[in-house]
C-alpha atoms as one frame of an Amber mdcrd trajectory, in Angstrom:
protein
 109.167 128.364 114.011 108.037 130.174 117.178 104.584 129.227 118.442 103.654
 132.919 118.349 104.500 132.970 114.637 102.430 129.844 114.093  99.504 131.467
 115.907  99.907 134.571 113.707  99.723 132.360 110.615  96.519 130.784 111.904
  95.163 134.252 112.757  95.730 135.443 109.206  93.665 132.490 107.980  90.925
 132.613 110.611  90.619 136.395 111.002  87.358 137.247 112.757  86.582 133.643
 113.697  86.648 133.015 117.458  89.834 131.697 119.020  88.605 131.848 122.636
  85.188 132.013 124.250  84.906 132.976 127.921  81.871 134.055 129.946  79.774
 134.184 126.799  82.131 136.516 124.897  84.291 135.637 121.893  87.831 136.809
 121.207  88.702 136.463 117.535  92.029 135.223 116.234  92.765 138.698 114.884
  92.068 140.327 118.250  94.013 137.623 120.119  97.030 138.342 117.913  96.777
 142.081 118.628  96.340 141.653 122.375  99.358 139.321 122.575 101.515 141.823
 120.663 100.559 144.689 122.968 101.109 142.587 126.080 104.479 141.500 124.713
 105.600 145.155 124.585 104.148 145.798 128.030 105.910 142.808 129.588 109.198
 143.610 127.858 109.151 146.946 129.710 107.672 145.789 133.026 109.271 142.395
 133.673 112.212 142.434 131.289 113.855 139.712 129.260 113.828 135.987 130.069
 111.474 136.008 133.088 110.345 132.753 134.707 106.660 133.314 135.344 104.688
 131.009 137.613 101.077 131.079 136.399  98.831 130.702 139.432  95.716 131.305
 137.388  92.522 129.596 136.369  91.806 128.943 132.698  91.009 132.291 131.123
  91.714 134.504 128.129  94.327 136.345 130.213  96.094 132.993 130.839  96.465
 132.434 127.092  97.574 135.998 126.349 100.156 135.885 129.125 101.624 132.572
 127.983 102.218 133.775 124.416 103.401 137.251 125.489 105.946 135.820 127.930
 107.231 133.418 125.252 107.731 136.407 122.901 110.104 137.870 125.512 112.203
 134.705 125.748 110.425 133.990 129.009 109.314 130.712 130.557 105.828 129.982
 131.868 105.331 127.566 134.759 101.628 126.619 134.974 100.609 125.942 138.596
  97.576 123.971 139.736  95.358 126.365 141.688  93.756 123.356 143.413  97.062
 122.142 144.878  97.725 122.667 148.575  99.947 125.509 149.805 102.957 123.337
 150.628 102.961 121.840 147.130 102.629 125.228 145.454 105.452 126.776 147.468
 107.742 123.871 146.507 106.607 124.223 142.875 107.569 127.913 142.793 110.898
 127.354 144.525 111.958 124.254 142.603 111.322 125.900 139.234 113.166 129.125
 140.209 110.264 131.419 139.321 111.051 135.143 139.171 107.425 136.349 139.021
 103.968 135.056 139.938 101.143 135.808 137.491  97.607 135.520 138.867  93.986
 135.997 137.924  92.060 138.410 140.153  90.463 135.680 142.266  93.855 134.352
 143.363  95.722 137.543 144.285  95.170 137.077 148.006  96.244 133.461 147.910
  99.397 134.346 145.964 100.381 136.891 148.636  99.762 134.359 151.399 101.850
 131.727 149.573 104.799 134.044 149.036 104.655 135.135 152.677 104.476 131.541
 153.951 107.317 130.472 151.684 109.551 133.455 152.568 109.561 134.457 148.908
 109.888 137.993 147.595 108.556 137.820 144.052 106.564 140.409 142.068 102.876
 139.563 141.556 101.395 140.266 138.120  97.602 140.632 138.014  97.184 139.464
 134.437  93.535 140.414 133.976  94.483 144.070 134.542  97.157 144.041 131.822
  96.053 145.240 128.386  98.943 147.135 126.802  96.511 149.339 124.920  99.054
 152.051 124.109 101.487 149.697 122.394 101.902 148.690 118.764  99.697 145.912
 117.363 102.686 143.992 115.984 105.479 143.007 118.334 109.163 143.069 117.475
 111.619 141.940 120.123 114.658 144.050 120.937 117.753 143.166 118.872 119.552
 141.846 121.950 116.587 139.690 122.995 115.497 137.947 119.823 113.623 134.711
 120.648 114.688 131.455 119.033 112.847 128.213 118.462 115.172 126.441 120.913
 114.300 128.795 123.791 112.637 127.153 126.791 109.125 128.601 127.145 107.325
 126.013 129.275 108.007 124.015 132.445 105.673 121.107 133.150 105.368 119.041
 136.305 105.513 115.255 136.118 102.880 113.024 137.679 105.192 111.810 140.441
 104.269 108.154 139.869 107.780 107.074 140.830 108.201 109.337 143.843 108.611
 113.074 144.219 107.326 115.053 141.191 109.936 116.450 138.816 109.937 119.261
 136.253 110.730 119.275 132.543 111.435 122.082 130.062 109.974 122.446 126.583
 110.838 124.780 123.706 108.988 126.512 120.870 110.290 123.847 118.501 109.050
 120.926 120.612 105.566 122.365 121.093 105.322 123.258 117.418 106.389 119.762
 116.359 103.866 118.109 118.677 101.032 120.251 117.293 101.922 119.456 113.674
 102.651 115.755 114.256  99.390 115.038 116.075  97.127 117.066 113.780  96.501
 114.251 111.324  95.729 111.700 114.022  93.388 113.983 115.964  91.448 114.941
 112.802  90.696 118.333 114.340  89.218 120.720 111.794  89.482 124.531 111.825
  86.510 126.088 113.577  85.927 123.070 115.788  84.795 124.034 119.300  86.838
 122.361 122.046  86.000 122.259 125.750  87.664 120.864 128.852  86.893 121.264
 132.530  90.537 120.411 133.340  93.033 123.102 134.318  95.744 123.839 131.761
  98.328 123.278 134.480  98.060 119.568 133.642 100.234 118.645 130.612  97.474
 116.571 128.979  94.953 119.400 129.210  97.521 122.060 128.244  98.312 120.366
 124.968  95.004 118.807 123.878  92.489 121.403 125.088  94.533 124.562 124.485
  97.632 124.421 122.287  96.465 121.849 119.744  93.096 123.569 119.086  94.639
 127.056 118.834  97.360 125.924 116.435  94.710 124.198 114.317  92.307 127.130
 114.092  89.770 125.785 116.566  87.768 127.622 119.217  88.709 127.003 122.853
  85.678 127.341 125.119  86.644 128.175 128.705  84.595 127.182 131.740  85.271
 126.097 135.282  82.927 125.155 138.043  79.669 124.372 136.257  77.850 121.241
 137.408  74.703 119.293 136.574  72.181 120.819 134.182  74.225 124.023 133.903
  77.172 122.069 132.474  74.968 120.299 129.921  73.380 123.611 128.897  76.858
 125.121 128.539  77.954 122.316 126.198  74.774 122.711 124.148  74.790 126.531
 123.992  78.450 126.630 122.896  77.958 123.958 120.222  80.885 121.968 121.595
  82.253 119.484 119.063  85.063 117.933 121.075  85.466 117.417 124.826  88.840
 116.760 126.471  88.972 115.118 129.892  89.770 112.195 132.149  87.968 108.890
 132.525  86.250 109.877 135.831  85.012 113.115 134.267  83.425 111.287 131.345
  81.929 108.655 133.640  80.240 111.390 135.676  79.176 113.201 132.498  77.471
 110.097 131.111  75.696 109.443 134.418  74.478 113.039 134.354  73.288 112.634
 130.754  71.399 109.470 131.691  69.697 111.131 134.657  68.772 114.207 132.635
  67.924 112.251 129.459  70.452 114.376 127.556  72.179 113.029 124.408  75.114
 115.503 123.993  73.898 116.689 120.582  76.614 118.026 118.302  79.515 116.450
 120.205  81.622 114.631 117.621  84.359 113.074 119.766  85.884 112.899 123.214
  89.634 112.934 123.877  90.456 110.862 126.950  93.720 110.844 128.910  95.077
 109.858 132.330  93.775 106.300 132.154  92.429 103.691 129.790  88.822 103.907
 128.648  86.846 100.770 129.526  84.459  99.016 127.153  81.413 100.191 129.122
  82.260 103.856 128.514  83.076 103.164 124.874  79.795 101.365 124.271  77.820
 104.187 125.875  79.556 106.803 123.738  78.963 104.530 120.749  75.232 104.607
 121.408  75.461 108.415 121.390  77.377 108.295 118.061  80.399 109.936 119.723
  83.903 108.764 118.802  86.414 108.009 121.565  90.022 109.114 121.115  92.312
 107.511 123.699  95.512 109.475 124.325  98.603 107.961 125.929 101.418 110.203
 127.100 103.816 111.422 129.757 104.986 114.876 130.819 108.504 113.880 129.741
 107.328 113.729 126.117 104.799 116.588 126.122 102.036 113.996 126.543 102.428
 112.840 122.918 103.326 109.139 122.873 100.277 107.707 121.117  96.803 108.689
 119.911  93.911 106.453 119.002  92.945 107.108 115.386  89.164 107.365 115.486
  88.981 107.168 111.695  90.152 103.543 111.749  87.425 101.202 112.988  88.022
  97.705 114.340  85.706  94.846 115.261  88.425  93.218 117.371  87.714  94.234
 120.981  91.268  93.286 121.954  92.500  96.097 119.661  90.078  98.791 120.829
  92.000 101.599 122.491  95.297 100.826 120.808  97.053 104.065 119.848  98.818
 105.041 116.657 102.452 106.018 116.861 103.205 109.723 116.383 104.943 110.515
 113.050 108.554 111.515 113.664 108.904 109.510 116.898 110.794 106.202 117.042
 109.573 103.445 119.354 111.098 100.255 120.671 110.487  97.851 123.556 113.199
  96.264 125.672 113.371  92.981 127.537 114.441  92.576 131.182 118.098  92.832
 130.094 117.344  96.111 128.251 117.943  94.463 124.876 115.586  95.499 122.095
 112.838  93.096 121.136 113.109  93.541 117.384 110.739  92.779 114.541 107.341
  93.989 113.422 105.356  91.284 115.228 103.374  91.790 118.456 105.951  92.372
 121.196 105.739  93.492 124.825 108.371  95.149 126.961 109.722  98.362 128.466
 108.950 101.275 126.153 111.731 103.570 125.019 111.264 106.313 122.462 113.233
 108.951 120.625 112.076 112.076 118.854 111.795 115.886 118.824 109.368 116.070
 121.767 111.526 114.092 124.219 112.636 116.197 127.185 116.253 117.324 127.502
 116.320 116.292 131.152 114.783 117.023 134.528 115.143 120.534 135.892 117.805
 120.973 138.596 121.286 119.630 139.271 119.879 117.440 142.049 117.977 115.538
 139.333 121.026 114.584 137.265 120.960 110.964 138.443 117.282 110.611 137.522
 117.931 112.273 134.171 120.683 109.793 133.367 118.387 106.927 134.315 115.546
 108.187 132.113 117.612 109.484 129.174 120.183 107.209 127.592 121.590 108.846
 124.523 118.569 110.142 122.603 116.232 107.487 124.025 113.718 108.163 126.774
 113.132 105.161 129.029 109.519 105.721 129.991 109.234 103.114 132.744 106.039
 101.865 131.052 105.350  98.356 129.836 103.589  98.457 126.469 102.825  96.197
 123.533 103.908  97.255 120.047 102.499  95.884 116.802 103.840  96.663 113.361
 106.441  99.306 112.551 106.829 102.663 110.850 103.554 104.177 109.687 101.609
 101.042 110.659 102.887 100.910 114.241 100.317 100.761 117.029 100.907 100.559
 120.764  98.958  99.580 123.854  99.777 100.762 127.375  99.814  97.970 129.977
 101.184  99.665 133.106 104.158 101.015 135.009 106.885  98.429 135.298 107.127
  98.684 139.089 103.335  98.367 139.464 103.053  95.064 137.592 103.520  91.530
 138.910 105.252  88.825 136.874 103.534  85.418 136.908 104.880  82.660 134.690
 106.702  85.224 132.581 103.636  87.462 132.087 103.378  90.940 133.580  99.941
  91.827 134.909  98.051  93.871 137.462  96.642  91.768 140.329  93.119  92.897
 139.365  91.600  89.576 140.413  92.754  90.266 143.983  91.309  93.796 143.970
  87.969  92.502 142.675  87.819  89.713 145.246  88.609  92.049 148.135  86.007
  94.620 147.042  83.436  91.830 146.958  83.806  91.074 150.644  81.018  92.453
 152.866  81.976  95.737 154.499  84.888  96.506 152.158  84.588  99.892 150.414
  87.852  99.879 148.475  90.930  97.699 148.162  94.096  97.218 146.153  96.948
  94.701 146.052 100.478  95.747 145.112 104.141  94.837 145.482 106.386  96.198
 148.212 110.101  95.487 148.381 111.248  93.933 151.656 114.458  94.833 153.463
 116.039  91.827 151.723 115.099  93.156 148.287 112.321  90.631 147.729 108.999
  91.687 146.190 106.079  90.910 148.514 102.421  91.256 147.554 100.355  93.091
 150.153  96.779  94.360 150.169  95.429  97.644 151.499  91.767  97.760 152.444
  89.256 100.517 153.276  86.555  99.178 155.592  83.060 100.553 156.004  82.123
 101.862 159.448  81.254  98.916 161.671  83.029  96.322 159.509  84.803  93.836
 161.801  86.746  91.816 159.222  90.274  91.041 160.419  93.478  90.550 158.445
  93.409  86.783 158.960  89.775  86.560 157.812  90.549  88.509 154.633  93.595
  86.363 153.804  91.558  83.209 154.476  88.898  84.398 152.026  91.578  85.145
 149.434  93.108  81.663 149.796  90.148  80.030 148.062  89.460  82.836 145.588
  92.799  83.751 143.949  95.776  81.770 142.559  98.557  81.014 145.073 100.955
  83.390 143.250  98.511  86.254 143.922  97.784  85.560 147.567  98.599  88.669
 149.653 101.126  88.020 152.415  99.867  90.965 154.447  96.692  93.043 154.736
  96.786  96.622 156.016  93.904  99.010 156.674  93.623 102.667 155.656  91.055
 105.455 155.432  91.492 106.075 151.685  93.488 104.808 148.718  95.348 107.626
 146.905  94.357 108.265 143.276  95.276 110.790 140.604  93.012 113.007 138.478
  92.331 110.083 136.180  91.142 107.902 139.044  94.241 105.717 138.752  95.739
 104.304 141.936  98.945 106.062 142.990 101.072 103.026 143.752 104.088 105.184
 144.520 102.296 106.835 147.462 101.022 103.469 148.655 104.490 101.940 148.605
 105.913 104.925 150.476 103.118 104.695 153.048 103.266 100.940 153.659 106.878
 100.002 152.869 107.557  99.739 156.611 104.881  97.083 156.983 107.121  94.307
 155.636 110.398  93.088 157.029
């Protein structure tokens, strides 16, 4: 089934109920269906069949209408992050072979500047000015351009945790499967109001704060830029039931609630991605009677690897945050020799998975080697170390970390957190992290990178001397380097790939 057809089915059930709410105004499912149909006719005439549309646009009703209308014309949407720097955006447009750039009104000038700087001659579509009012309210594609469920309609960017970011294609069928397969685990009811401050250009936000709610009959509330009391008032006024976001966002939200003595009334659950939720955050949400749904995913699998089932309670703190396997996806973990660790007992290894949402490969012929490394037959090798427990419908999984970011000590893979904590406890140290770097001889060497406060006079030898008495010998850094900042992603997670690239020349 096409996602447009699925949305039409939902629209017939929801009718006048709001699908989208933006700037205090509602757009019903019935009206959303009509506007998409008219835009589909308009775009079929203006931009033709099978366009590749780069969406340089902030979350808005026009963003949603454009995505569905382009998909109706066998087109592909490429969501861009408006907060990315110019160099990154130019590469994004070029690498994905965009034929058009669609923008909201506030970004028209920037789009022109980007195309000029990148020596690109692409048409700019101002999507908020497109209405298609003169066209029919039900769209039928031309006979020679009939869309199919295997058409590529979406290109997502990977996180770039293993180097340069890559791009992956997804079809109607894959998006539809993900929405249906995760519905039961998310327990999202029709009419539920969903909000996220994250841009839909991120795969996690795209699926959990836009596609999943719309294909479940929920109401997507759109906002960007509100802070402090205004954000809390927005959540209250819009009767938000579910909030989607990253760990840093929820940390800041809870601090704000504490300062303003605000209890987030009406919020039923939070959906958290891009990093594991700590016990402190969970306990605070527990006091507010708000359920926490941890999501684990990757762009290569449409961000649908595992979801915490909030309807299943556990008193075992070691099991809090474990995710349920997605129905229809097969999971297995491999040992260091890439042999499967079989059985239904607790087992830890390199996660591989197979199922309808797995990517077909990375975009571009220059990525064929990386595709072959990640895809072996129908199995996606995620590069993540996870623990599995059980099998089939009872299977649960727990993310441990990226294989290359972990350190093996006495046969156990772990993050050198004890080193990070010790370093941050030294006077004058603002931030610190220890990680492995491969030497010119192929040997893994543990080094530490430290951010010092102004005026701090600690030297490398003094830091290593302090570590000698505070951490096990296997975790003693062989080298300490200094930097102005430690790179992190949107989830606040350390970008070890950037660190290794930056400091790989520090070891012999």
